[in-house]
MARPAZA-89217 format. One line per field, with one value per residue: residue number from 1; x, y, z of N, C-alpha, C, O in turn. Coordinates in steps of 0.02 Angstrom, whole numbers, plus 50000, padded with zeros to 5 digits. Atoms other than C-alpha are relative to their C-alpha. Layout:
<rs>
nr NUM  ...
n.px X  ...
n.py Y  ...
n.pz Z  ...
ca.px X  ...
ca.py Y  ...
ca.pz Z  ...
c.px X  ...
c.py Y  ...
c.pz Z  ...
o.px X  ...
o.py Y  ...
o.pz Z  ...
</rs>
This chain:
<rs>
nr 1  2  3  4  5  6  7  8  9  10  11  12  13  14  15  16  17  18  19  20  21  22  23  24  25  26  27  28  29  30  31  32  33  34  35  36  37  38  39  40  41  42  43  44  45  46  47  48  49  50  51  52  53  54  55  56  57  58  59  60  61  62  63  64  65  66  67  68  69  70  71  72  73  74  75  76  77  78  79  80  81  82  83  84  85  86  87  88  89  90  91  92  93  94  95  96  97  98  99  100  101  102  103  104  105  106  107  108  109  110  111  112  113  114  115  116  117  118
n.px 50041  49957  49969  50052  50019  49944  49996  50058  49994  49950  50029  50048  49962  49957  50014  50059  49979  49955  50040  50038  49953  49978  50057  50059  50062  50023  49997  50034  50066  50011  49944  49950  50017  49944  50025  50021  49941  49965  50041  49997  49932  49994  50035  49962  49937  50018  50017  49938  49961  50029  49987  49931  50002  50035  49959  49957  50036  50065  50053  50028  50031  50049  50054  49973  49990  50068  50019  49964  50029  50068  50001  49970  50050  50053  49971  49986  50064  50028  49958  50009  50064  49991  49956  50039  50050  49968  49950  49936  49966  49993  49932  49998  50017  49937  49954  50018  50054  49969  49957  50042  50025  49943  49983  50053  49998  49941  50007  50055  49976  49948  50026  49990  50062  50010  49994  50054  50061  50000
n.py 49940  49940  49984  49981  49931  49957  49997  49964  49930  49966  49994  49944  49938  49987  50039  49979  49945  50029  50037  49951  49975  50056  50033  49959  50034  50044  49968  49935  50003  49947  49957  49989  49944  49993  49986  50065  50042  49975  50018  50072  50013  49977  50049  50062  49989  50003  50070  50037  49983  50035  50072  50010  49997  50060  50059  50011  50040  50009  50022  49941  49957  50041  49959  49964  50048  50014  49942  50004  50054  49984  49942  50021  50040  49956  49956  50042  50022  49943  49988  50056  49989  49944  50022  50047  49962  49951  50038  49965  50009  50072  50016  49991  50063  50036  49954  49979  50041  50063  49986  49992  50066  50039  49975  50019  50073  50020  49976  50037  50068  49997  49960  50029  50023  49977  50058  50002  50025  50073
n.pz 50000  49995  50064  50048  49985  50019  50073  50026  49978  50042  50067  49999  49994  50058  50059  50038  50044  50050  50048  50040  50050  50043  50035  49986  50020  49946  49934  50000  50031  50049  50019  49947  49957  49953  49932  49973  49990  49941  49941  49986  49978  49931  49958  49998  49964  49929  49986  50001  49940  49943  50009  49978  49927  49976  50012  49942  49951  50032  49953  49966  50050  50037  50026  50058  50054  50026  50041  50063  50038  50023  50044  50064  50035  50024  50051  50057  50030  50037  50059  50046  50033  50046  50055  50041  50037  50045  50037  50002  49936  49987  49976  49928  49967  49992  49968  49932  49973  49979  49943  49940  49981  49976  49933  49954  49991  49961  49931  49966  49986  49948  49945  49933  49967  49931  49956  49951  50032  50000
ca.px 50000  50138  50226  50062  50011  50184  50187  50009  50040  50197  50106  49968  50099  50212  50141  49972  50046  50181  50052  49950  50106  50161  49990  49860  49733  49724  49744  49659  49484  49429  49414  49573  49536  49693  49589  49510  49677  49759  49614  49618  49808  49796  49671  49778  49939  49853  49779  49949  50034  49913  49936  50124  50091  49969  50099  50199  50063  49917  49824  49799  49728  49594  49458  49566  49611  49425  49396  49531  49455  49274  49310  49421  49284  49152  49265  49323  49144  49084  49232  49209  49027  49074  49213  49095  48964  49086  49186  49321  49364  49378  49568  49533  49462  49641  49723  49656  49499  49599  49723  49584  49509  49680  49720  49551  49565  49741  49707  49541  49626  49771  49661  49716  49584  49515  49572  49431  49300  49350
ca.py 50000  50122  50109  50119  50279  50351  50306  50366  50523  50567  50531  50652  50784  50764  50637  50708  50870  50770  50657  50809  50867  50696  50624  50763  50653  50536  50664  50825  50862  50966  51109  51140  51254  51314  51376  51204  51116  51228  51196  51007  51005  51106  50983  50833  50910  50933  50757  50686  50779  50706  50532  50549  50600  50454  50334  50354  50274  50211  50129  50301  50372  50245  50375  50478  50323  50280  50457  50434  50267  50326  50497  50415  50289  50425  50544  50403  50342  50514  50538  50363  50403  50569  50489  50353  50479  50599  50511  50646  50598  50408  50408  50467  50295  50230  50380  50474  50366  50205  50285  50334  50159  50081  50192  50159  49971  49954  50062  49974  49805  49857  49957  49930  49831  49894  49769  49817  49762  49579
ca.pz 50000  50046  49880  49782  49872  49843  49657  49624  49727  49631  49469  49519  49562  49410  49289  49241  49174  49085  49003  48948  48854  48786  48741  48739  48649  48798  48936  48881  48819  48671  48654  48752  48899  48990  49138  49162  49141  49272  49392  49373  49387  49548  49621  49574  49641  49810  49803  49757  49899  50024  49948  49976  50156  50179  50110  50270  50377  50269  50413  50490  50328  50281  50261  50144  50043  50028  49965  49832  49779  49769  49694  49561  49519  49503  49406  49293  49266  49215  49098  49024  48986  48907  48804  48745  48692  48608  48473  48475  48655  48636  48666  48843  48882  48866  48950  49100  49119  49127  49247  49368  49365  49388  49537  49617  49590  49658  49811  49848  49837  49950  50070  50251  50343  50508  50639  50758  50631  50651
c.px 50043  50028  49948  49978  50055  50004  49942  50003  50049  49975  49951  50037  50036  49976  49942  50018  50044  49960  49957  50044  50017  49944  49936  49935  49972  49995  49970  49934  49992  49934  50046  49981  50054  49976  49978  50060  50040  49962  50008  50070  50010  49968  50042  50068  49986  49984  50063  50043  49973  50007  50071  50003  49968  50043  50045  49967  49928  49944  49969  49962  49948  49944  50022  50009  49933  49976  50034  49969  49932  49998  50031  49951  49945  50026  50014  49937  49967  50040  49992  49936  50007  50043  49964  49950  50029  50059  50068  50041  50014  50069  50005  49983  50063  50054  49978  49945  50029  50044  49960  49973  50056  50019  49948  50002  50058  49992  49944  50024  50050  49978  50014  49934  49999  50001  49943  49936  49995  49970
c.py 50063  50020  50021  50072  50048  50008  50040  50074  50039  50008  50058  50067  50017  49969  50024  50057  49974  49964  50047  50029  49944  49971  50039  49967  49955  50033  50070  49991  50060  50036  50011  50063  50007  50011  49935  49956  50022  49981  49926  49980  50021  49951  49937  50008  49997  49928  49958  50013  49964  49924  49984  50001  49937  49937  49984  49955  49989  49980  50057  50046  49962  50041  50039  49952  49980  50058  49997  49946  50020  50061  49983  49958  50044  50045  49960  49977  50055  50013  49943  50008  50055  49980  49951  50037  50048  49965  50034  49990  49927  49981  50008  49936  49959  50043  50014  49958  49934  50010  50008  49933  49956  50021  49979  49925  49977  50022  49965  49931  49999  50037  49966  49983  50024  49939  49994  49973  49924  49974
c.pz 50000  49933  49948  50012  49978  49923  49971  50020  49958  49929  49997  50001  49936  49935  49958  49952  49943  49946  49957  49945  49949  49958  50014  49981  50054  50067  50002  49963  49954  50013  50060  50039  50053  50072  50034  50016  50062  50063  50017  50022  50073  50048  50007  50033  50075  50019  50003  50061  50061  49994  50022  50076  50028  49991  50059  50052  49974  50048  50038  49952  49958  49970  49938  49940  49969  49957  49931  49956  49971  49954  49932  49960  49970  49944  49937  49964  49959  49937  49949  49961  49948  49940  49954  49956  49949  49965  49996  50064  50016  50027  50075  50038  50014  50033  50071  50031  50027  50062  50065  50024  50028  50071  50051  50015  50044  50073  50037  50019  50058  50063  50068  50033  50072  50045  50049  49971  50002  50062
o.px 50030  50025  49962  49971  50041  50011  49952  49984  50035  49990  49950  50016  50035  49987  49943  50000  50037  49975  49944  50018  50015  49952  49893  49883  49911  49971  49966  49923  50019  49886  50024  49967  50053  50006  49993  50064  50064  49993  50019  50078  50043  49996  50049  50093  50025  50008  50071  50074  50012  50011  50083  50037  49994  50033  50069  50000  49881  49887  49913  49934  49939  49925  49985  49992  49927  49944  50002  49959  49922  49962  50009  49947  49925  49993  49997  49935  49942  50011  49992  49934  49983  50029  49976  49941  49997  50110  50119  50100  50033  50075  50047  50003  50064  50111  49986  49945  50014  50045  49980  49974  50045  50029  49965  49995  50049  50004  49950  50008  50048  50017  49997  49888  50051  49955  49925  49891  49942  49966
o.py 50111  50078  50064  50111  50101  50063  50083  50117  50095  50058  50096  50115  50074  49997  50020  50054  49993  49971  50032  50048  49955  49959  50016  49979  49946  50003  50100  49941  50114  50003  50012  50115  49971  49987  49923  49925  49980  49962  49909  49936  49986  49936  49910  49959  49967  49903  49917  49968  49938  49889  49932  49959  49908  49888  49927  49915  50019  50002  50051  50096  49976  50029  50043  49970  49973  50047  50008  49956  50015  50060  50010  49965  50035  50051  49982  49973  50043  50022  49956  49995  50049  50000  49951  50019  50065  49953  50001  50007  49911  49934  49976  49927  49916  50021  49971  49947  49914  49968  49983  49920  49919  49979  49956  49905  49937  49983  49952  49906  49953  50044  49908  50024  50028  49897  49938  49954  49896  49913
o.pz 49964  49912  49906  49964  49951  49898  49929  49981  49937  49896  49948  49969  49913  49881  49897  49893  49885  49887  49899  49892  49889  49898  50051  50013  50057  50115  50055  49929  49968  50034  50117  50009  50103  50119  50092  50068  50099  50113  50075  50064  50111  50101  50062  50062  50113  50070  50049  50088  50101  50045  50053  50106  50077  50026  50065  50086  50000  50040  50063  49973  49899  49913  49888  49884  49909  49905  49880  49896  49911  49904  49881  49899  49912  49892  49882  49903  49905  49883  49889  49900  49892  49884  49894  49898  49899  49995  49987  50067  50073  50066  50107  50095  50058  50041  50115  50092  50083  50107  50117  50084  50076  50115  50105  50072  50089  50119  50097  50074  50099  50110  50077  50034  50105  50042  50069  50009  49989  50071
</rs>
């Protein structure tokens, strides 16, 4: 769990912007809107920073990890629907949409279990 949070956190901080430059078809939406891109990058830099912090002691950050999982599933689901309906955005299903589902799936699978629930 620790390494997954660290890797995904660093990707949110550095990788999303990089992917928007390298593969804009899979990581940006048309028409390009710099204001939107700056906003979403700001949100993901903050999210990534908190994921890096949570990687130090994941068992103490279960609620935050659940937030990352569920918000990624919802965000990815909305984007998947939009990309399916808009043929010009289909590449996003293999870019940012897939990345959100991958992050949610890995973190949900590795989620620290609450010992008191047993």
